[in-house]
C-alpha positions as CSV (number, residue, x, y, z in Angstrom):
1,M,129.0,79.0,85.9
2,L,128.6,80.4,89.4
3,N,128.6,78.5,92.7
4,L,126.1,80.2,95.2
5,P,126.5,79.3,98.8
6,I,124.1,79.3,101.7
7,L,124.5,82.6,103.6
8,R,124.3,82.0,107.3
9,W,124.1,85.5,108.8
10,G,126.5,86.6,106.1
11,R,128.9,83.7,106.3
12,A,129.2,81.6,103.2
13,Y,128.5,77.9,103.6
14,T,128.8,75.4,100.8
15,S,126.7,72.3,101.3
16,L,127.2,68.8,99.8
17,Q,123.6,68.9,98.4
18,Q,123.4,71.4,95.5
19,D,120.7,72.3,92.9
20,Q,121.4,73.5,89.4
21,V,119.9,76.6,87.8
22,V,119.7,76.1,84.1
23,H,119.1,78.1,81.0
24,F,115.5,77.4,79.9
25,L,116.3,77.2,76.2
26,T,119.8,75.6,76.1
27,G,120.0,73.6,79.3
28,E,123.3,75.3,80.1
29,T,124.0,75.3,83.9
30,L,124.0,78.9,85.1
31,A,124.7,78.2,88.7
32,R,125.1,75.5,91.3
33,V,123.2,76.5,94.5
34,S,124.0,75.0,97.9
35,Q,120.8,73.6,99.4
36,A,119.9,74.2,103.1
37,N,118.0,71.8,105.3
38,T,115.7,72.3,108.2
39,G,118.2,71.4,110.8
40,L,120.7,74.0,109.6
41,L,118.0,76.6,109.6
42,G,116.8,75.7,113.1
43,C,120.4,75.9,114.4
44,D,121.0,79.3,112.9
45,M,117.7,80.8,114.1
46,R,119.0,80.8,117.6
47,Q,121.1,83.8,116.5
48,A,118.2,85.7,114.9
49,Q,118.1,88.3,117.7
50,R,121.7,89.4,116.8
51,A,120.4,90.6,113.4
52,R,118.1,93.1,115.2
53,E,120.8,94.1,117.6
54,V,123.4,95.0,114.9
55,L,120.9,97.0,113.0
56,T,119.6,99.0,116.0
57,E,123.2,100.1,116.5
58,I,122.8,102.1,113.2
59,P,120.3,105.0,113.3
60,I,117.5,104.7,110.9
61,P,118.4,107.9,109.0
62,E,121.9,106.4,108.4
63,L,120.3,103.1,107.3
64,I,118.2,105.0,104.8
65,G,121.4,106.5,103.4
66,I,122.9,103.0,103.2
67,M,119.8,101.9,101.2
68,K,120.4,104.7,98.7
69,R,124.0,103.7,98.2
70,A,122.9,100.1,97.9
71,A,120.4,101.1,95.2
72,D,123.3,102.4,93.0
73,F,125.4,99.3,93.6
74,Y,122.5,97.1,92.7
75,L,121.6,98.9,89.5
76,T,125.0,99.7,88.1
77,G,127.7,97.8,90.1
78,A,129.8,94.7,89.4
79,L,129.1,92.8,92.6
80,P,130.3,89.6,94.2
81,M,128.1,86.7,93.3
82,G,129.1,83.4,94.9
83,D,132.5,82.5,93.7
84,G,132.4,85.0,90.8
85,E,131.2,88.5,89.9
86,Q,128.0,89.8,88.3
87,T,127.4,93.0,86.3
88,P,123.9,94.4,85.8
89,D,123.9,92.9,82.2
90,D,125.0,89.6,83.6
91,F,122.1,89.8,86.1
92,A,119.5,90.5,83.4
93,R,120.7,87.7,81.2
94,Q,120.9,85.2,84.1
95,Q,117.5,86.1,85.5
96,S,115.9,85.9,82.1
97,A,117.6,82.6,81.3
98,S,116.3,80.9,84.4
99,T,112.8,82.5,84.8
100,G,111.8,82.9,81.1
101,L,111.2,86.6,81.5
102,P,112.5,88.7,78.6
103,E,115.8,90.5,79.4
104,H,114.4,94.0,79.0
105,M,111.7,93.2,81.6
106,C,114.4,92.0,84.0
107,L,116.2,95.4,83.6
108,A,112.9,97.2,84.1
109,N,112.3,95.4,87.4
110,M,115.8,96.4,88.5
111,K,114.8,100.0,88.0
112,K,111.7,99.5,90.2
113,N,113.9,98.1,93.0
114,H,116.3,101.0,92.5
115,F,113.4,103.5,92.8
116,V,112.1,102.0,96.0
117,L,115.6,102.0,97.7
118,T,116.4,105.6,96.6
119,N,113.0,106.8,97.9
120,M,113.2,104.9,101.2
121,N,112.8,108.0,103.3
122,R,109.6,109.1,101.6
123,I,108.2,105.5,101.6
124,L,108.8,105.1,105.4
125,E,107.4,108.5,106.1
126,S,104.3,107.6,104.2
127,L,103.9,104.0,105.7
128,T,104.4,105.3,109.2
129,R,102.2,108.3,108.7
130,G,105.0,110.7,109.6
131,L,106.0,108.9,112.8
132,D,109.4,109.9,114.3
133,L,111.4,106.9,113.1
134,E,113.5,106.9,116.3
135,I,110.4,105.6,118.0
136,L,110.9,102.3,116.1
137,T,114.4,102.0,117.6
138,R,113.6,103.0,121.2
139,G,110.2,101.4,121.2
140,Y,108.6,104.6,122.6
141,G,108.5,108.3,122.1
142,V,106.3,111.4,121.6
143,E,104.5,111.9,118.3
144,S,103.7,115.2,116.7
145,R,100.6,115.8,118.7
146,G,102.6,115.5,121.9
147,V,101.1,112.1,122.8
148,M,103.3,109.3,124.2
149,V,103.3,106.3,121.9
150,S,105.0,102.9,121.8
151,Y,105.7,100.6,119.0
152,Q,107.0,97.1,119.7
153,T,108.8,95.1,117.1
154,Q,107.1,91.7,116.7
155,A,110.2,89.8,115.4
156,P,113.9,90.4,115.1
157,V,113.9,89.1,111.5
158,L,111.4,88.8,108.7
159,G,111.2,85.4,106.9
160,L,110.5,85.4,103.2
161,V,109.6,82.5,101.0
162,L,110.1,84.0,97.6
163,P,108.7,83.0,94.2
164,S,110.4,82.4,90.9
165,N,107.7,83.9,88.6
166,S,107.8,87.6,89.2
167,P,111.0,89.5,90.1
168,G,109.0,92.6,90.8
169,V,107.8,91.2,94.2
170,H,111.1,92.0,95.8
171,T,110.0,95.6,96.3
172,L,107.9,94.4,99.2
173,W,110.8,93.5,101.5
174,L,113.2,96.2,100.6
175,P,112.1,98.6,103.5
176,V,112.7,95.9,106.2
177,I,116.5,96.5,106.8
178,A,115.8,100.3,107.1
179,M,113.4,99.5,109.9
180,Q,116.2,97.6,111.7
181,V,114.7,94.2,111.2
182,G,116.9,91.4,109.8
183,L,116.1,89.2,106.8
184,V,115.8,85.4,106.4
185,L,115.4,84.7,102.6
186,K,114.4,81.5,101.0
187,P,114.8,82.2,97.2
188,G,112.6,80.7,94.5
189,P,114.5,77.8,92.8
190,Q,114.6,79.6,89.4
191,E,115.2,83.1,90.8
192,P,118.1,83.2,93.3
193,W,119.5,86.2,91.5
194,T,117.7,89.1,93.2
195,P,118.1,87.9,96.8
196,Y,121.8,87.3,96.3
197,R,122.5,90.5,94.3
198,M,120.5,92.7,96.6
199,T,122.3,91.2,99.6
200,A,125.6,91.9,98.0
201,A,124.6,95.5,97.3
202,F,123.5,95.9,100.9
203,H,126.8,94.6,102.2
204,E,128.8,96.8,99.8
205,A,126.8,99.8,101.1
206,G,127.4,99.1,104.8
207,V,124.6,96.8,106.0
208,P,126.1,94.4,108.7
209,R,126.6,90.9,107.3
210,E,125.0,89.4,110.4
211,A,121.6,91.0,109.4
212,I,120.8,88.7,106.5
213,S,120.7,85.0,105.8
214,I,119.8,83.2,102.6
215,Y,118.6,79.6,102.7
216,P,118.0,78.0,99.2
217,G,116.2,74.7,99.4
218,L,113.1,72.7,98.7
219,G,109.6,73.2,100.0
220,E,110.3,72.0,103.5
221,V,112.9,74.8,103.9
222,G,110.3,77.3,103.0
223,A,107.9,75.8,105.6
224,E,110.7,75.9,108.2
225,V,111.3,79.6,107.5
226,V,107.6,80.3,108.3
227,A,107.7,78.0,111.4
228,R,110.9,79.5,112.8
229,T,110.2,83.2,112.2
230,R,107.6,85.2,114.2
231,R,106.8,87.3,111.1
232,S,107.0,86.0,107.5
233,L,105.9,86.8,104.0
234,I,105.1,83.9,101.7
235,F,104.1,83.8,98.0
236,G,102.0,81.0,96.5
237,G,98.7,79.9,95.0
238,T,95.2,79.6,96.4
239,A,96.1,76.5,98.5
240,T,98.9,78.5,100.2
241,V,96.5,81.4,100.9
242,E,94.0,79.0,102.5
243,R,96.7,77.2,104.5
244,Y,97.8,80.4,106.3
245,K,94.6,82.3,106.4
246,G,94.0,83.8,109.8
247,D,97.6,83.2,111.0
248,P,98.7,86.7,112.2
249,R,102.4,85.7,111.9
250,V,102.1,85.2,108.2
251,Q,101.4,87.6,105.4
252,V,100.4,85.6,102.3
253,H,100.6,87.0,98.8
254,G,98.6,84.8,96.4
255,P,96.7,85.3,93.2
256,G,95.5,88.9,92.8
257,F,92.3,88.5,90.7
258,S,92.8,92.1,89.8
259,K,90.0,93.7,87.7
260,I,88.8,96.6,85.7
261,L,85.1,97.5,86.3
262,L,83.3,99.8,83.8
263,G,80.4,101.7,85.3
264,D,77.1,102.1,83.4
265,D,77.8,105.8,83.0
266,V,80.9,105.2,80.9
267,V,80.6,101.8,79.3
268,D,79.1,103.1,76.1
269,H,82.5,104.8,75.5
270,W,84.5,101.7,76.4
271,D,86.9,102.2,73.4
272,R,88.4,105.3,75.2
273,Y,89.8,102.9,77.8
274,L,91.1,100.2,75.6
275,D,94.8,101.2,76.1
276,V,94.3,101.0,79.9
277,M,92.8,97.5,79.6
278,V,95.6,96.3,77.3
279,E,98.3,97.6,79.5
280,S,96.7,96.2,82.6
281,V,96.5,92.7,81.1
282,F,99.8,92.6,79.1
283,A,102.5,94.5,81.1
284,N,105.3,92.4,82.5
285,S,103.9,89.4,80.4
286,G,100.9,89.2,82.8
287,R,103.1,87.6,85.5
288,G,102.0,89.8,88.4
289,C,99.2,89.6,90.9
290,I,98.4,93.2,89.9
291,N,97.9,92.3,86.2
292,C,94.2,92.5,85.2
293,S,92.6,89.1,84.9
294,G,89.0,90.3,84.6
295,I,87.1,93.1,82.9
296,W,83.5,93.5,84.0
297,A,80.8,95.5,82.4
298,S,77.0,95.4,82.0
299,R,77.0,95.7,78.2
300,H,79.3,95.9,75.2
301,T,81.3,93.0,76.6
302,Q,81.4,91.1,73.4
303,E,82.8,94.1,71.6
304,I,85.4,94.7,74.3
305,A,86.5,91.1,74.1
306,E,86.9,91.3,70.3
307,A,88.8,94.5,70.5
308,L,91.2,93.1,73.1
309,A,91.7,90.0,71.0
310,E,92.6,92.2,68.0
311,R,95.4,93.8,70.1
312,L,96.7,90.8,72.0
313,G,95.8,87.8,69.8
314,P,98.6,88.2,67.2
315,V,101.4,88.4,69.8
316,E,104.0,85.6,69.3
317,P,106.9,84.4,71.5
318,K,110.3,86.0,70.7
319,P,113.8,85.2,72.0
320,P,114.4,86.6,75.5
321,E,117.2,88.9,74.3
322,D,114.9,90.5,71.7
323,P,114.0,94.1,72.9
324,Q,110.5,93.5,71.5
325,A,109.9,90.3,73.4
326,S,106.7,90.5,75.4
327,L,106.0,87.0,76.5
328,A,107.7,85.0,79.3
329,A,108.4,81.3,78.9
330,F,107.2,78.7,81.4
331,T,110.5,77.1,82.3
332,V,109.1,74.2,84.3
333,P,108.6,71.2,82.0
334,G,104.9,70.6,81.3
335,A,103.7,73.8,83.0
336,A,102.5,75.5,79.9
337,R,100.6,72.5,78.6
338,A,99.0,71.9,82.0
339,I,97.8,75.5,82.1
340,W,96.4,75.4,78.6
341,N,94.7,72.1,79.2
342,T,92.9,73.7,82.2
343,I,91.7,76.6,80.1
344,E,90.7,74.4,77.2
345,A,88.5,72.2,79.3
346,R,86.7,75.3,80.7
347,L,86.2,76.7,77.2
348,E,83.7,74.0,76.6
349,E,81.3,75.5,79.2
350,S,78.2,77.0,77.7
351,G,78.4,80.8,77.7
352,V,82.2,81.0,77.1
353,Q,83.7,82.3,73.9
354,H,87.4,82.2,73.1
355,T,87.9,85.4,71.1
356,T,91.6,85.0,70.5
357,A,91.1,81.6,68.8
358,R,91.1,83.0,65.3
359,F,94.7,84.2,65.8
360,G,96.1,80.7,66.0
361,P,97.0,78.2,68.7
362,R,97.7,79.6,72.1
363,L,100.0,76.8,73.3
364,V,103.6,77.0,71.9
365,E,105.8,74.1,73.0
366,K,109.6,74.1,72.6
367,E,112.2,71.5,73.5
368,R,112.8,72.7,77.0
369,C,110.0,75.2,77.7
370,G,106.6,76.4,76.7
371,Y,104.6,79.6,76.1
372,V,100.9,80.4,76.3
373,R,100.1,83.2,74.0
374,P,97.7,86.0,75.2
375,T,94.2,84.7,75.7
376,V,90.9,86.6,75.8
377,V,87.7,84.9,76.7
378,H,84.1,86.3,76.9
379,C,81.8,85.1,79.7
380,N,78.2,86.0,79.4
381,S,77.7,85.3,83.2
382,P,79.8,85.7,86.3
383,E,78.8,82.2,87.3
384,L,81.2,80.6,84.7
385,A,84.4,79.1,85.9
386,L,86.6,81.3,83.7
387,A,84.8,84.5,84.9
388,N,87.1,84.8,87.9
389,T,90.3,82.9,87.1
390,E,93.9,83.9,87.1
391,F,96.9,82.5,85.2
392,M,100.6,83.4,85.0
393,F,100.4,84.9,81.5
394,P,98.3,87.5,79.7
395,F,94.9,86.0,80.3
396,V,91.7,88.0,80.7
397,S,88.0,87.2,80.9
398,V,85.6,89.9,79.8
399,V,82.5,89.3,82.0
400,R,78.9,90.5,81.4
401,C,77.4,91.5,84.7
402,P,74.8,94.2,85.8
403,Q,76.5,97.0,87.7
404,E,74.2,96.5,90.7
405,E,75.5,92.9,91.0
406,M,79.2,93.5,90.5
407,L,80.3,94.1,94.0
408,R,78.5,91.0,95.2
409,R,80.0,88.8,92.5
410,V,83.6,90.0,91.8
411,G,85.1,88.2,94.8
412,P,88.4,89.0,96.4
413,T,90.3,91.6,94.3
414,L,93.8,92.8,95.0
415,V,93.5,95.8,92.6
416,G,90.2,97.1,91.4
417,S,90.4,99.9,88.8
418,V,86.8,101.2,88.5
419,I,86.1,103.6,85.7
420,T,83.0,105.6,86.7
421,Q,81.8,109.0,87.8
422,D,78.8,107.6,89.5
423,T,79.2,108.9,93.1
424,Q,76.9,106.3,94.6
425,F,78.8,103.5,92.9
426,Q,82.1,105.0,94.1
427,R,80.8,105.1,97.7
428,K,80.0,101.4,97.6
429,L,83.4,100.7,96.1
430,I,85.2,102.6,98.9
431,D,83.3,100.6,101.5
432,A,83.8,97.2,99.8
433,P,86.1,95.2,102.1
434,H,87.1,92.6,99.4
435,I,88.8,95.2,97.2
436,D,92.3,95.8,98.5
437,R,93.8,98.5,96.3
438,L,91.1,100.8,94.8
439,N,91.7,103.0,91.7
440,I,88.8,105.2,90.7
441,G,89.3,106.4,87.1
442,A,91.2,105.2,84.1
443,I,94.2,103.9,86.0
444,P,95.9,100.7,84.9
445,T,95.9,98.0,87.6
446,I,99.6,97.6,87.3
447,K,100.3,101.3,88.2
448,L,101.5,101.4,91.8
449,D,102.0,104.3,94.2
450,W,105.1,103.3,96.2
451,L,104.1,105.7,99.0
452,Q,101.0,103.5,99.7
453,P,101.0,100.0,101.2
454,H,100.8,97.0,98.8
455,E,98.6,94.2,100.2
456,G,99.2,95.1,103.8
457,N,101.4,97.7,105.5
458,I,104.8,96.2,106.2
459,V,105.3,98.6,109.1
460,E,102.0,97.5,110.8
461,F,103.0,93.9,110.2
462,L,106.4,94.2,111.9
463,F,105.5,96.7,114.7
464,R,102.6,96.6,117.1
465,P,101.3,99.8,118.8
466,R,100.8,99.4,122.5
467,A,100.1,101.4,125.6
468,F,103.2,102.8,127.3
469,Q,103.6,104.9,130.4
470,A,106.7,105.8,132.5
471,S,106.8,107.7,135.8
472,L,108.8,110.8,136.1
473,D,111.5,109.1,138.2
474,A,111.8,106.0,136.0
475,A,115.1,105.5,134.2
476,V,113.9,104.5,130.8
477,A,116.4,103.4,128.2
């Protein structure tokens, strides 16, 4: 068992109040995690500017090199973890044991983080559109066209209120240190592993300890992180999205409602795209906001739903160490049943058909956890409640809707993969403000291009372009 302290700008602090991270199957205590409180966080935030200062002492190209070294430490190293040590295999086992995600998926997410860190130079070049990165340090400079520009940092640190459900979300904050902005991390209660391991890798590679703080705790600690930092990322459900909507200080990552749309020109050959649909729904156990939760078409929807049910319906839970395991457990007691009860109530609505029903019960309850097996429903109208719903497991609704009505009815969509060669339809999609990431063609919703922003450009969130002039005789730093 490990003891994980609060990290107060790199200094370990063990609190009297501690939380236990336990194995979702055995109940074994994996770690005791010191719990922060709002007073402690408020006191420490007086030193937040120091995080920015120590990072600006290191040129960004050097920080990019540090990120690449950190990538290898993170992926392959035996790193300090609280009062013990953690190997990569330990990490995968512990993360799996507390989050319910199969071990091989935990290892796969490690490789995603490694890829982002090792390609940090390309990612920053893309996100800044080729800006001279020294301008982010100085605050001003001359861009390639010979124009004077200025970018002002909006916060010395970025606050993050992290989830427990999808370890892959950590790729979003990895570029921050390389931009000379510090980190204030509030881990998810079941997933402290990535923030602590990544921080250990950063320190091992040469990131100053004063640049990162970790504050485990309850909900009020997460709210305090948002209140105390001028820029923060938070992950949550629809209620969280609504709460922070319109607040420029907060970038909220909520449900994705990602979808595949089949154009009228291709829908008669829908079977050619079945693999893309299955991968989009099923990858990473359906845990991500980029997993497909809706497939929309004007016809053949019943056939599509039946074909998806044939592929996904027979899937059963397997032990997390099984390399063939494809379903994640719900580790919070009662969560799986609550989700299934919600779905079951909506299945009674006229116009909804549960096409995976013939493959047996969807809810699988065990002593300390639960699973919901992949579920496919057919909706004969976009008006139905299940037509635009997202759950944290492989769930998809196949929705019958005329093409001319799709853009009006699909609602907010994080990733829209639209399979069509209809140029007029493509034009409307490109102009649709409620589709964030747009894929045109047979591209799975879960396939990301790391050189493009994901749900908001982190550079534009942390740095504000502004007017800047200096006279010839001015002594500018």
